[in-house]
Biopython code that builds the backbone (N, CA, C, O; Angstrom):
import numpy as np
from Bio.PDB.StructureBuilder import StructureBuilder

atoms = [
    (1, "UNK", "N", (107.815, 55.343, 69.673)),
    (1, "UNK", "CA", (109.175, 56.393, 68.610)),
    (1, "UNK", "C", (110.289, 56.264, 69.318)),
    (1, "UNK", "O", (110.216, 56.473, 70.529)),
    (2, "UNK", "N", (111.625, 55.874, 68.690)),
    (2, "UNK", "CA", (112.588, 55.844, 69.957)),
    (2, "UNK", "C", (113.631, 56.928, 69.528)),
    (2, "UNK", "O", (113.537, 57.465, 68.424)),
    (3, "UNK", "N", (114.467, 57.194, 70.272)),
    (3, "UNK", "CA", (115.078, 58.603, 70.659)),
    (3, "UNK", "C", (115.814, 58.723, 68.607)),
    (3, "UNK", "O", (115.911, 59.796, 68.011)),
    (4, "UNK", "N", (116.132, 57.569, 68.093)),
    (4, "UNK", "CA", (117.233, 57.805, 67.129)),
    (4, "UNK", "C", (116.012, 58.677, 66.311)),
    (4, "UNK", "O", (116.339, 59.846, 66.106)),
    (5, "UNK", "N", (114.910, 58.368, 65.905)),
    (5, "UNK", "CA", (114.000, 58.590, 64.971)),
    (5, "UNK", "C", (113.635, 60.239, 65.566)),
    (5, "UNK", "O", (113.225, 61.138, 64.833)),
    (6, "UNK", "N", (113.883, 60.374, 67.004)),
    (6, "UNK", "CA", (113.371, 61.905, 67.394)),
    (6, "UNK", "C", (114.693, 62.793, 67.268)),
    (6, "UNK", "O", (114.446, 63.990, 67.420)),
    (7, "UNK", "N", (115.994, 62.509, 67.037)),
    (7, "UNK", "CA", (117.400, 62.934, 66.495)),
    (7, "UNK", "C", (116.507, 63.315, 65.100)),
    (7, "UNK", "O", (116.531, 64.516, 64.830)),
    (8, "UNK", "N", (115.928, 62.682, 64.420)),
    (8, "UNK", "CA", (116.582, 62.947, 63.363)),
    (8, "UNK", "C", (115.394, 63.870, 62.613)),
    (8, "UNK", "O", (115.624, 64.546, 61.611)),
    (9, "UNK", "N", (114.276, 63.794, 63.177)),
    (9, "UNK", "CA", (113.101, 64.624, 63.244)),
    (9, "UNK", "C", (113.769, 65.824, 63.415)),
    (9, "UNK", "O", (113.921, 66.702, 62.566)),
    (10, "UNK", "N", (114.390, 65.807, 65.243)),
    (10, "UNK", "CA", (114.942, 67.324, 65.689)),
    (10, "UNK", "C", (115.818, 67.824, 64.962)),
    (10, "UNK", "O", (115.708, 69.038, 65.131)),
    (11, "UNK", "N", (116.858, 67.570, 64.046)),
    (11, "UNK", "CA", (117.914, 67.466, 63.033)),
    (11, "UNK", "C", (117.124, 67.935, 61.728)),
    (11, "UNK", "O", (117.448, 68.866, 60.991)),
    (12, "UNK", "N", (116.100, 67.154, 61.606)),
    (12, "UNK", "CA", (115.552, 67.968, 59.899)),
    (12, "UNK", "C", (113.988, 69.073, 60.378)),
    (12, "UNK", "O", (113.149, 69.512, 59.592)),
    (13, "UNK", "N", (114.043, 69.273, 61.981)),
    (13, "UNK", "CA", (113.163, 70.287, 61.957)),
    (13, "UNK", "C", (114.309, 71.870, 61.872)),
    (13, "UNK", "O", (114.101, 72.929, 61.280)),
    (14, "UNK", "N", (115.541, 71.426, 62.751)),
    (14, "UNK", "CA", (116.328, 72.951, 62.743)),
    (14, "UNK", "C", (117.126, 73.099, 61.502)),
    (14, "UNK", "O", (117.928, 74.027, 61.398)),
    (15, "UNK", "N", (116.907, 72.028, 60.335)),
    (15, "UNK", "CA", (117.582, 72.588, 59.302)),
    (15, "UNK", "C", (116.893, 73.424, 58.419)),
    (15, "UNK", "O", (117.260, 74.338, 57.680)),
    (16, "UNK", "N", (115.268, 72.646, 58.783)),
    (16, "UNK", "CA", (114.009, 73.480, 58.452)),
    (16, "UNK", "C", (114.054, 74.913, 58.630)),
    (16, "UNK", "O", (114.085, 75.880, 57.868)),
    (17, "UNK", "N", (114.047, 74.717, 60.038)),
    (17, "UNK", "CA", (114.699, 76.614, 60.926)),
    (17, "UNK", "C", (114.897, 77.452, 59.863)),
    (17, "UNK", "O", (114.239, 78.314, 59.279)),
    (18, "UNK", "N", (116.631, 76.670, 59.717)),
    (18, "UNK", "CA", (117.335, 77.840, 59.419)),
    (18, "UNK", "C", (117.143, 78.098, 57.988)),
    (18, "UNK", "O", (117.581, 79.160, 57.544)),
    (19, "UNK", "N", (116.338, 76.982, 56.925)),
    (19, "UNK", "CA", (116.036, 77.645, 55.663)),
    (19, "UNK", "C", (114.796, 78.448, 55.300)),
    (19, "UNK", "O", (114.656, 79.165, 54.309)),
    (20, "UNK", "N", (113.583, 78.116, 56.641)),
    (20, "UNK", "CA", (113.370, 79.299, 56.852)),
    (20, "UNK", "C", (113.671, 80.792, 56.836)),
    (20, "UNK", "O", (113.376, 81.756, 56.129)),
    (21, "UNK", "N", (114.434, 80.539, 57.995)),
    (21, "UNK", "CA", (115.075, 81.920, 58.820)),
    (21, "UNK", "C", (115.702, 82.640, 57.188)),
    (21, "UNK", "O", (115.166, 83.714, 56.916)),
    (22, "UNK", "N", (116.746, 82.134, 56.155)),
    (22, "UNK", "CA", (117.222, 82.425, 54.743)),
    (22, "UNK", "C", (115.522, 83.404, 54.105)),
    (22, "UNK", "O", (115.351, 84.561, 53.722)),
    (23, "UNK", "N", (114.573, 82.215, 54.270)),
    (23, "UNK", "CA", (113.586, 82.529, 53.275)),
    (23, "UNK", "C", (112.821, 83.554, 53.417)),
    (23, "UNK", "O", (112.175, 84.112, 52.531)),
    (24, "UNK", "N", (112.905, 83.941, 55.028)),
    (24, "UNK", "CA", (111.887, 85.148, 56.044)),
    (24, "UNK", "C", (112.551, 85.841, 55.425)),
    (24, "UNK", "O", (112.068, 86.554, 54.545)),
    (25, "UNK", "N", (113.973, 85.823, 55.741)),
    (25, "UNK", "CA", (114.876, 87.807, 54.965)),
    (25, "UNK", "C", (114.336, 88.161, 53.551)),
    (25, "UNK", "O", (114.091, 89.246, 53.024)),
    (26, "UNK", "N", (114.211, 86.598, 53.021)),
    (26, "UNK", "CA", (114.321, 87.171, 51.626)),
    (26, "UNK", "C", (113.107, 87.888, 51.367)),
    (26, "UNK", "O", (113.189, 88.928, 50.714)),
    (27, "UNK", "N", (111.563, 87.340, 51.938)),
    (27, "UNK", "CA", (110.706, 88.298, 52.162)),
    (27, "UNK", "C", (109.973, 89.235, 52.615)),
    (27, "UNK", "O", (108.968, 89.826, 52.220)),
    (28, "UNK", "N", (110.708, 89.282, 53.604)),
    (28, "UNK", "CA", (111.651, 90.995, 54.398)),
    (28, "UNK", "C", (111.944, 91.717, 53.743)),
    (28, "UNK", "O", (111.517, 92.861, 53.897)),
    (29, "UNK", "N", (112.782, 91.415, 52.731)),
    (29, "UNK", "CA", (113.131, 92.393, 51.692)),
    (29, "UNK", "C", (111.920, 92.681, 50.170)),
    (29, "UNK", "O", (111.678, 93.715, 49.548)),
    (30, "UNK", "N", (111.603, 91.835, 50.070)),
    (30, "UNK", "CA", (110.190, 91.740, 48.990)),
    (30, "UNK", "C", (109.263, 92.774, 49.659)),
    (30, "UNK", "O", (108.950, 93.822, 49.094)),
    (31, "UNK", "N", (108.757, 92.363, 51.125)),
    (31, "UNK", "CA", (108.017, 93.984, 51.586)),
    (31, "UNK", "C", (108.344, 94.300, 51.346)),
    (31, "UNK", "O", (107.967, 94.535, 50.198)),
    (32, "UNK", "N", (109.862, 95.104, 51.803)),
    (32, "UNK", "CA", (110.237, 96.503, 51.925)),
    (32, "UNK", "C", (110.218, 97.339, 50.397)),
    (32, "UNK", "O", (109.980, 98.490, 50.030)),
    (33, "UNK", "N", (110.683, 95.824, 49.642)),
    (33, "UNK", "CA", (110.565, 97.081, 48.097)),
    (33, "UNK", "C", (109.357, 97.146, 47.506)),
    (33, "UNK", "O", (108.900, 97.956, 46.699)),
    (34, "UNK", "N", (108.872, 96.131, 48.043)),
    (34, "UNK", "CA", (107.278, 96.301, 47.686)),
    (34, "UNK", "C", (106.209, 97.369, 47.967)),
    (34, "UNK", "O", (105.488, 98.008, 47.200)),
    (35, "UNK", "N", (106.378, 97.364, 49.844)),
    (35, "UNK", "CA", (106.180, 99.075, 50.262)),
    (35, "UNK", "C", (106.481, 99.885, 49.705)),
    (35, "UNK", "O", (105.491, 100.531, 49.361)),
    (36, "UNK", "N", (107.628, 100.414, 49.265)),
    (36, "UNK", "CA", (108.397, 101.323, 48.918)),
    (36, "UNK", "C", (108.414, 101.445, 47.708)),
    (36, "UNK", "O", (108.966, 102.518, 47.461)),
    (37, "UNK", "N", (108.067, 100.858, 46.650)),
    (37, "UNK", "CA", (107.464, 100.899, 45.231)),
    (37, "UNK", "C", (105.775, 101.906, 45.243)),
    (37, "UNK", "O", (105.456, 102.919, 44.621)),
    (38, "UNK", "N", (105.217, 101.284, 45.970)),
    (38, "UNK", "CA", (103.796, 101.891, 46.309)),
    (38, "UNK", "C", (103.536, 103.084, 46.642)),
    (38, "UNK", "O", (102.718, 103.875, 46.171)),
    (39, "UNK", "N", (104.339, 103.198, 47.558)),
    (39, "UNK", "CA", (104.224, 104.991, 48.647)),
    (39, "UNK", "C", (105.058, 105.571, 47.258)),
    (39, "UNK", "O", (104.784, 106.737, 46.973)),
    (40, "UNK", "N", (105.841, 105.022, 46.551)),
    (40, "UNK", "CA", (105.760, 106.457, 45.411)),
    (40, "UNK", "C", (105.065, 106.615, 44.517)),
    (40, "UNK", "O", (104.710, 107.593, 43.858)),
    (41, "UNK", "N", (104.820, 105.335, 44.504)),
    (41, "UNK", "CA", (103.680, 105.682, 42.809)),
    (41, "UNK", "C", (102.308, 106.876, 43.766)),
    (41, "UNK", "O", (102.056, 108.038, 43.448)),
    (42, "UNK", "N", (101.730, 106.164, 44.803)),
    (42, "UNK", "CA", (101.082, 106.352, 45.819)),
    (42, "UNK", "C", (100.892, 108.419, 46.020)),
    (42, "UNK", "O", (99.912, 109.148, 46.176)),
    (43, "UNK", "N", (102.280, 108.658, 45.911)),
    (43, "UNK", "CA", (102.678, 109.757, 46.787)),
    (43, "UNK", "C", (103.320, 111.054, 45.263)),
    (43, "UNK", "O", (103.656, 112.238, 45.267)),
    (44, "UNK", "N", (103.202, 109.905, 44.093)),
    (44, "UNK", "CA", (103.676, 110.730, 43.010)),
    (44, "UNK", "C", (102.048, 111.185, 42.308)),
    (44, "UNK", "O", (101.688, 112.318, 41.989)),
    (45, "UNK", "N", (101.273, 109.918, 42.210)),
    (45, "UNK", "CA", (99.875, 110.333, 42.178)),
    (45, "UNK", "C", (98.960, 111.292, 42.942)),
    (45, "UNK", "O", (97.923, 111.718, 42.433)),
    (46, "UNK", "N", (99.314, 111.583, 44.025)),
    (46, "UNK", "CA", (99.160, 112.764, 44.650)),
    (46, "UNK", "C", (99.444, 114.110, 44.662)),
    (46, "UNK", "O", (98.668, 115.063, 44.734)),
    (47, "UNK", "N", (101.001, 114.075, 44.558)),
    (47, "UNK", "CA", (101.690, 115.300, 43.865)),
    (47, "UNK", "C", (100.640, 115.812, 42.327)),
    (47, "UNK", "O", (100.070, 116.894, 42.186)),
    (48, "UNK", "N", (100.661, 114.299, 41.056)),
    (48, "UNK", "CA", (99.506, 115.403, 40.088)),
    (48, "UNK", "C", (98.679, 115.286, 40.358)),
    (48, "UNK", "O", (98.185, 115.865, 39.391)),
    (49, "UNK", "N", (97.517, 114.887, 41.147)),
    (49, "UNK", "CA", (96.685, 115.952, 41.450)),
    (49, "UNK", "C", (95.812, 116.734, 42.268)),
    (49, "UNK", "O", (94.614, 117.017, 42.293)),
    (50, "UNK", "N", (97.313, 117.093, 43.227)),
    (50, "UNK", "CA", (97.767, 118.348, 43.739)),
    (50, "UNK", "C", (98.015, 119.601, 42.783)),
    (50, "UNK", "O", (97.558, 120.744, 42.809)),
    (51, "UNK", "N", (98.954, 118.924, 41.889)),
    (51, "UNK", "CA", (99.658, 119.577, 40.006)),
    (51, "UNK", "C", (98.025, 120.586, 39.635)),
    (51, "UNK", "O", (97.728, 121.771, 39.484)),
    (52, "UNK", "N", (97.257, 119.133, 39.622)),
    (52, "UNK", "CA", (95.736, 119.501, 39.156)),
    (52, "UNK", "C", (94.521, 120.083, 39.478)),
    (52, "UNK", "O", (93.391, 119.946, 39.010)),
    (53, "UNK", "N", (94.917, 120.667, 40.249)),
    (53, "UNK", "CA", (93.910, 121.225, 41.683)),
    (53, "UNK", "C", (93.050, 120.490, 41.490)),
    (53, "UNK", "O", (91.986, 121.037, 41.201)),
    (54, "UNK", "N", (93.049, 119.065, 41.539)),
    (54, "UNK", "CA", (92.125, 118.105, 42.406)),
    (54, "UNK", "C", (91.724, 118.844, 43.859)),
    (54, "UNK", "O", (92.424, 119.615, 44.515)),
    (55, "UNK", "N", (90.599, 118.442, 44.100)),
    (55, "UNK", "CA", (89.772, 118.908, 45.689)),
    (55, "UNK", "C", (90.733, 118.092, 46.446)),
    (55, "UNK", "O", (91.161, 116.938, 46.451)),
    (56, "UNK", "N", (90.856, 118.997, 46.969)),
    (56, "UNK", "CA", (92.235, 118.532, 48.442)),
    (56, "UNK", "C", (91.156, 116.714, 49.113)),
    (56, "UNK", "O", (91.764, 115.655, 48.960)),
    (57, "UNK", "N", (90.013, 116.671, 49.621)),
    (57, "UNK", "CA", (88.992, 115.745, 50.841)),
    (57, "UNK", "C", (88.878, 115.009, 48.915)),
    (57, "UNK", "O", (87.657, 115.038, 48.758)),
    (58, "UNK", "N", (89.472, 114.447, 47.572)),
    (58, "UNK", "CA", (89.017, 113.814, 46.937)),
    (58, "UNK", "C", (90.592, 113.217, 46.735)),
    (58, "UNK", "O", (90.671, 112.040, 46.381)),
    (59, "UNK", "N", (91.918, 114.014, 46.955)),
    (59, "UNK", "CA", (93.121, 113.342, 46.573)),
    (59, "UNK", "C", (93.635, 111.882, 46.883)),
    (59, "UNK", "O", (94.255, 111.099, 46.162)),
    (60, "UNK", "N", (93.337, 111.802, 47.738)),
    (60, "UNK", "CA", (93.872, 110.072, 48.515)),
    (60, "UNK", "C", (92.735, 109.590, 47.945)),
    (60, "UNK", "O", (93.091, 109.182, 46.839)),
    (61, "UNK", "N", (91.482, 109.392, 48.086)),
    (61, "UNK", "CA", (90.728, 108.423, 47.287)),
    (61, "UNK", "C", (91.100, 108.071, 45.863)),
    (61, "UNK", "O", (91.131, 106.940, 45.378)),
    (62, "UNK", "N", (91.469, 109.597, 45.076)),
    (62, "UNK", "CA", (91.466, 109.290, 43.837)),
    (62, "UNK", "C", (92.905, 108.696, 43.548)),
    (62, "UNK", "O", (92.932, 107.926, 42.588)),
    (63, "UNK", "N", (94.152, 108.920, 44.226)),
    (63, "UNK", "CA", (95.391, 108.286, 44.127)),
    (63, "UNK", "C", (95.746, 106.871, 44.386)),
    (63, "UNK", "O", (96.697, 106.313, 43.840)),
    (64, "UNK", "N", (94.485, 105.984, 45.735)),
    (64, "UNK", "CA", (94.322, 105.413, 45.554)),
    (64, "UNK", "C", (93.629, 104.188, 44.751)),
    (64, "UNK", "O", (93.775, 102.970, 44.855)),
    (65, "UNK", "N", (92.775, 105.030, 43.866)),
    (65, "UNK", "CA", (92.271, 104.060, 42.755)),
    (65, "UNK", "C", (92.624, 104.074, 41.407)),
    (65, "UNK", "O", (91.966, 103.629, 40.467)),
    (66, "UNK", "N", (94.224, 104.873, 41.376)),
    (66, "UNK", "CA", (94.658, 104.564, 40.032)),
    (66, "UNK", "C", (95.115, 103.267, 39.933)),
    (66, "UNK", "O", (95.613, 102.664, 40.884)),
    (67, "UNK", "N", (94.943, 102.732, 38.638)),
    (67, "UNK", "CA", (95.555, 101.483, 38.212)),
    (67, "UNK", "C", (97.024, 101.042, 38.633)),
    (67, "UNK", "O", (97.324, 100.041, 39.283)),
    (68, "UNK", "N", (97.611, 101.716, 38.275)),
    (68, "UNK", "CA", (98.878, 101.237, 38.736)),
    (68, "UNK", "C", (99.191, 100.985, 40.656)),
    (68, "UNK", "O", (99.081, 99.906, 41.238)),
    (69, "UNK", "N", (99.446, 101.852, 41.070)),
    (69, "UNK", "CA", (98.985, 101.772, 42.977)),
    (69, "UNK", "C", (97.717, 101.160, 42.883)),
    (69, "UNK", "O", (97.020, 101.715, 43.733)),
    (70, "UNK", "N", (97.185, 100.469, 42.405)),
    (70, "UNK", "CA", (96.446, 99.627, 43.158)),
    (70, "UNK", "C", (97.226, 98.325, 42.503)),
    (70, "UNK", "O", (97.598, 97.605, 43.430)),
    (71, "UNK", "N", (97.595, 97.787, 41.235)),
    (71, "UNK", "CA", (98.693, 97.076, 41.614)),
    (71, "UNK", "C", (99.754, 97.054, 42.641)),
    (71, "UNK", "O", (99.964, 96.222, 43.523)),
    (72, "UNK", "N", (100.192, 97.820, 42.430)),
    (72, "UNK", "CA", (101.154, 97.729, 43.872)),
    (72, "UNK", "C", (101.309, 97.349, 44.734)),
    (72, "UNK", "O", (102.125, 96.510, 45.116)),
    (73, "UNK", "N", (99.963, 98.313, 45.615)),
    (73, "UNK", "CA", (99.326, 97.756, 46.713)),
    (73, "UNK", "C", (98.933, 96.271, 46.968)),
    (73, "UNK", "O", (99.133, 95.631, 48.000)),
    (74, "UNK", "N", (98.436, 95.926, 46.018)),
    (74, "UNK", "CA", (97.871, 94.678, 45.918)),
    (74, "UNK", "C", (99.407, 93.800, 46.208)),
    (74, "UNK", "O", (99.424, 93.382, 47.365)),
    (75, "UNK", "N", (101.000, 93.346, 45.220)),
    (75, "UNK", "CA", (101.896, 93.231, 45.528)),
    (75, "UNK", "C", (102.194, 93.248, 46.423)),
    (75, "UNK", "O", (102.895, 92.284, 46.729)),
    (76, "UNK", "N", (101.918, 94.347, 47.584)),
    (76, "UNK", "CA", (102.661, 94.758, 49.413)),
    (76, "UNK", "C", (101.996, 94.171, 49.923)),
    (76, "UNK", "O", (102.495, 93.477, 50.810)),
    (77, "UNK", "N", (100.599, 94.076, 49.720)),
    (77, "UNK", "CA", (99.805, 93.173, 50.376)),
    (77, "UNK", "C", (99.681, 91.856, 50.445)),
    (77, "UNK", "O", (99.011, 91.319, 51.326)),
    (78, "UNK", "N", (100.452, 91.058, 49.320)),
    (78, "UNK", "CA", (100.962, 89.601, 48.882)),
    (78, "UNK", "C", (101.818, 89.820, 49.950)),
    (78, "UNK", "O", (101.701, 89.360, 51.086)),
    (79, "UNK", "N", (102.513, 90.405, 49.606)),
    (79, "UNK", "CA", (103.885, 89.899, 50.143)),
    (79, "UNK", "C", (104.216, 89.956, 51.395)),
    (79, "UNK", "O", (105.010, 89.234, 51.997)),
    (80, "UNK", "N", (103.198, 91.386, 52.028)),
    (80, "UNK", "CA", (103.101, 91.460, 53.436)),
    (80, "UNK", "C", (102.622, 89.744, 54.073)),
    (80, "UNK", "O", (103.048, 89.142, 55.058)),
    (81, "UNK", "N", (101.615, 89.347, 53.071)),
    (81, "UNK", "CA", (101.012, 87.936, 54.122)),
    (81, "UNK", "C", (102.488, 87.204, 54.016)),
    (81, "UNK", "O", (103.297, 87.284, 54.940)),
    (82, "UNK", "N", (102.687, 86.670, 53.112)),
    (82, "UNK", "CA", (104.220, 85.965, 52.460)),
    (82, "UNK", "C", (105.156, 86.129, 53.726)),
    (82, "UNK", "O", (105.770, 85.101, 54.010)),
    (83, "UNK", "N", (105.409, 87.343, 54.631)),
    (83, "UNK", "CA", (105.964, 87.277, 55.172)),
    (83, "UNK", "C", (105.841, 87.170, 56.500)),
    (83, "UNK", "O", (106.793, 87.133, 57.280)),
    (84, "UNK", "N", (104.359, 87.103, 56.880)),
    (84, "UNK", "CA", (103.725, 87.376, 58.067)),
    (84, "UNK", "C", (103.672, 85.246, 58.039)),
    (84, "UNK", "O", (103.642, 84.538, 59.045)),
    (85, "UNK", "N", (103.676, 84.777, 56.626)),
    (85, "UNK", "CA", (103.410, 83.210, 56.851)),
    (85, "UNK", "C", (104.583, 82.668, 57.613)),
    (85, "UNK", "O", (104.840, 82.069, 58.657)),
    (86, "UNK", "N", (105.163, 83.182, 56.558)),
    (86, "UNK", "CA", (107.068, 82.530, 56.811)),
    (86, "UNK", "C", (107.261, 83.038, 58.613)),
    (86, "UNK", "O", (107.777, 82.066, 59.166)),
    (87, "UNK", "N", (107.125, 83.712, 59.231)),
    (87, "UNK", "CA", (107.342, 83.997, 60.942)),
    (87, "UNK", "C", (106.193, 82.679, 61.547)),
    (87, "UNK", "O", (106.462, 81.898, 62.459)),
    (88, "UNK", "N", (105.078, 82.713, 60.866)),
    (88, "UNK", "CA", (103.934, 81.205, 61.635)),
    (88, "UNK", "C", (105.183, 79.831, 61.143)),
    (88, "UNK", "O", (105.313, 78.855, 61.881)),
    (89, "UNK", "N", (105.808, 79.935, 60.146)),
    (89, "UNK", "CA", (106.359, 79.104, 60.205)),
    (89, "UNK", "C", (107.339, 78.305, 60.685)),
    (89, "UNK", "O", (107.523, 77.090, 60.619)),
    (90, "UNK", "N", (108.012, 79.315, 61.243)),
    (90, "UNK", "CA", (108.844, 79.415, 61.864)),
    (90, "UNK", "C", (108.490, 79.930, 63.498)),
    (90, "UNK", "O", (109.456, 80.363, 64.126)),
    (91, "UNK", "N", (107.700, 79.910, 63.910)),
    (91, "UNK", "CA", (107.024, 79.827, 65.325)),
    (91, "UNK", "C", (106.489, 77.928, 65.431)),
    (91, "UNK", "O", (106.517, 77.202, 66.425)),
    (92, "UNK", "N", (106.081, 77.622, 64.127)),
    (92, "UNK", "CA", (105.630, 76.181, 64.345)),
    (92, "UNK", "C", (107.031, 74.994, 64.378)),
    (92, "UNK", "O", (107.197, 73.970, 65.041)),
    (93, "UNK", "N", (107.796, 75.609, 63.453)),
    (93, "UNK", "CA", (109.032, 75.252, 63.912)),
    (93, "UNK", "C", (109.451, 74.826, 64.852)),
    (93, "UNK", "O", (109.827, 73.656, 64.929)),
    (94, "UNK", "N", (109.509, 75.861, 66.043)),
    (94, "UNK", "CA", (110.276, 75.937, 66.714)),
    (94, "UNK", "C", (109.374, 75.280, 67.720)),
    (94, "UNK", "O", (109.941, 74.657, 68.617)),
    (95, "UNK", "N", (107.887, 75.324, 67.716)),
    (95, "UNK", "CA", (107.440, 74.542, 68.648)),
    (95, "UNK", "C", (107.519, 72.965, 68.364)),
    (95, "UNK", "O", (107.290, 72.124, 69.233)),
    (96, "UNK", "N", (107.814, 72.717, 67.255)),
    (96, "UNK", "CA", (108.139, 71.589, 67.388)),
    (96, "UNK", "C", (109.415, 70.481, 67.493)),
    (96, "UNK", "O", (109.623, 69.270, 67.571)),
    (97, "UNK", "N", (110.209, 71.957, 67.429)),
    (97, "UNK", "CA", (111.728, 71.520, 68.442)),
    (97, "UNK", "C", (111.699, 71.243, 69.506)),
    (97, "UNK", "O", (112.337, 70.325, 70.020)),
    (98, "UNK", "N", (110.561, 72.372, 70.323)),
    (98, "UNK", "CA", (110.442, 71.970, 71.779)),
    (98, "UNK", "C", (109.891, 70.987, 72.284)),
    (98, "UNK", "O", (110.180, 70.662, 73.435)),
    (99, "UNK", "N", (108.819, 70.168, 71.424)),
    (99, "UNK", "CA", (107.881, 68.924, 71.511)),
    (99, "UNK", "C", (108.743, 67.666, 71.865)),
    (99, "UNK", "O", (108.537, 66.782, 72.697)),
    (100, "UNK", "N", (110.533, 67.990, 70.331)),
    (100, "UNK", "CA", (110.551, 66.907, 70.360)),
    (100, "UNK", "C", (112.358, 66.815, 71.647)),
    (100, "UNK", "O", (113.212, 65.939, 71.792)),
    (101, "UNK", "N", (112.182, 68.058, 72.210)),
    (101, "UNK", "CA", (113.337, 68.111, 73.108)),
    (101, "UNK", "C", (112.196, 67.071, 74.380)),
    (101, "UNK", "O", (112.641, 66.239, 75.170)),
    (102, "UNK", "N", (111.243, 67.320, 74.279)),
    (102, "UNK", "CA", (110.299, 67.286, 75.677)),
    (102, "UNK", "C", (110.152, 65.117, 75.598)),
    (102, "UNK", "O", (110.359, 64.228, 76.424)),
    (103, "UNK", "N", (109.793, 65.139, 74.443)),
    (103, "UNK", "CA", (109.746, 63.558, 74.461)),
    (103, "UNK", "C", (111.473, 62.962, 74.490)),
    (103, "UNK", "O", (111.788, 61.935, 75.091)),
    (104, "UNK", "N", (112.108, 63.522, 73.996)),
    (104, "UNK", "CA", (113.994, 63.155, 74.567)),
    (104, "UNK", "C", (113.790, 63.260, 75.786)),
    (104, "UNK", "O", (113.603, 62.098, 76.146)),
    (105, "UNK", "N", (113.686, 64.064, 76.862)),
    (105, "UNK", "CA", (113.878, 64.101, 77.747)),
    (105, "UNK", "C", (112.497, 63.334, 79.136)),
    (105, "UNK", "O", (112.430, 63.248, 80.362)),
    (106, "UNK", "N", (111.601, 62.928, 77.881)),
    (106, "UNK", "CA", (110.906, 61.924, 78.876)),
    (106, "UNK", "C", (111.285, 61.074, 78.655)),
    (106, "UNK", "O", (111.685, 60.448, 79.637)),
    (107, "UNK", "N", (111.457, 60.418, 77.336)),
    (107, "UNK", "CA", (112.456, 59.394, 77.490)),
    (107, "UNK", "C", (113.567, 58.817, 77.962)),
    (107, "UNK", "O", (113.700, 57.635, 78.281)),
    (108, "UNK", "N", (114.348, 59.657, 77.999)),
    (108, "UNK", "CA", (115.671, 59.784, 79.122)),
    (108, "UNK", "C", (115.142, 59.391, 80.640)),
    (108, "UNK", "O", (115.592, 58.507, 81.368)),
    (109, "UNK", "N", (114.225, 60.165, 80.863)),
    (109, "UNK", "CA", (113.210, 60.131, 82.621)),
    (109, "UNK", "C", (113.005, 57.953, 82.432)),
    (109, "UNK", "O", (113.397, 56.970, 83.061)),
    (110, "UNK", "N", (112.377, 58.159, 81.499)),
    (110, "UNK", "CA", (111.894, 56.696, 81.324)),
    (110, "UNK", "C", (112.927, 55.777, 81.749)),
    (110, "UNK", "O", (112.983, 55.061, 82.749)),
    (111, "UNK", "N", (113.663, 55.927, 80.873)),
    (111, "UNK", "CA", (114.954, 54.781, 80.667)),
    (111, "UNK", "C", (115.557, 54.998, 81.897)),
    (111, "UNK", "O", (115.851, 53.930, 82.433)),
    (112, "UNK", "N", (115.948, 56.296, 82.755)),
    (112, "UNK", "CA", (116.540, 56.357, 84.375)),
    (112, "UNK", "C", (115.197, 55.285, 85.130)),
    (112, "UNK", "O", (115.386, 54.250, 85.769)),
    (113, "UNK", "N", (114.626, 55.564, 84.989)),
    (113, "UNK", "CA", (113.326, 54.756, 85.916)),
    (113, "UNK", "C", (113.247, 53.059, 85.781)),
    (113, "UNK", "O", (112.854, 52.209, 86.581)),
    (114, "UNK", "N", (113.747, 52.967, 84.536)),
    (114, "UNK", "CA", (113.763, 51.129, 84.085)),
    (114, "UNK", "C", (114.812, 50.650, 84.626)),
    (114, "UNK", "O", (115.083, 49.456, 84.497)),
]
sb = StructureBuilder()
sb.init_structure("model")
sb.init_model(0)
sb.init_chain("A")
sb.init_seg("    ")
for serial, (resi, resn, name, xyz) in enumerate(atoms, 1):
    if name == "N":
        sb.init_residue(resn, " ", resi, " ")
    sb.init_atom(name, np.array(xyz, "f"), 0.0, 1.0, " ", f" {name:<3s}", serial, name[0])
structure = sb.get_structure()
C-alpha cells in the first residue's frame, strides 16, 4: 500500500467521523426526546392509577404494561441502541485513523532506512 492510498483512506475516515459526529448528535437528541415522551406517559399512567385507588404495589407494573407506555418504552430502547451504536462506530473510525497514522509512520521509517 502506498502513502497516497493511505492518505486517501485517512481522509475518508476523517470525513466519515465528521458525518458520524453529526449523526451521533441527532441520535442523542432523539434518545432524549423518546426518553422524555416515555417518562411523561408512564408518570401520567401512574397518576391515573393512583387516582383510581389502585393498590400501591401494582401501580408501577400496571403503568409499564399500558400499551402506549410500552410502545414508547420500545421506541426509547431503540433510540438508545442506535445512539450507542453510533458511539461504537465513531470509536471504530478513530481506531482506523490511528492504524492509518501508524502505517504512515512505518512507511516513513522504512523510506528513511532505505
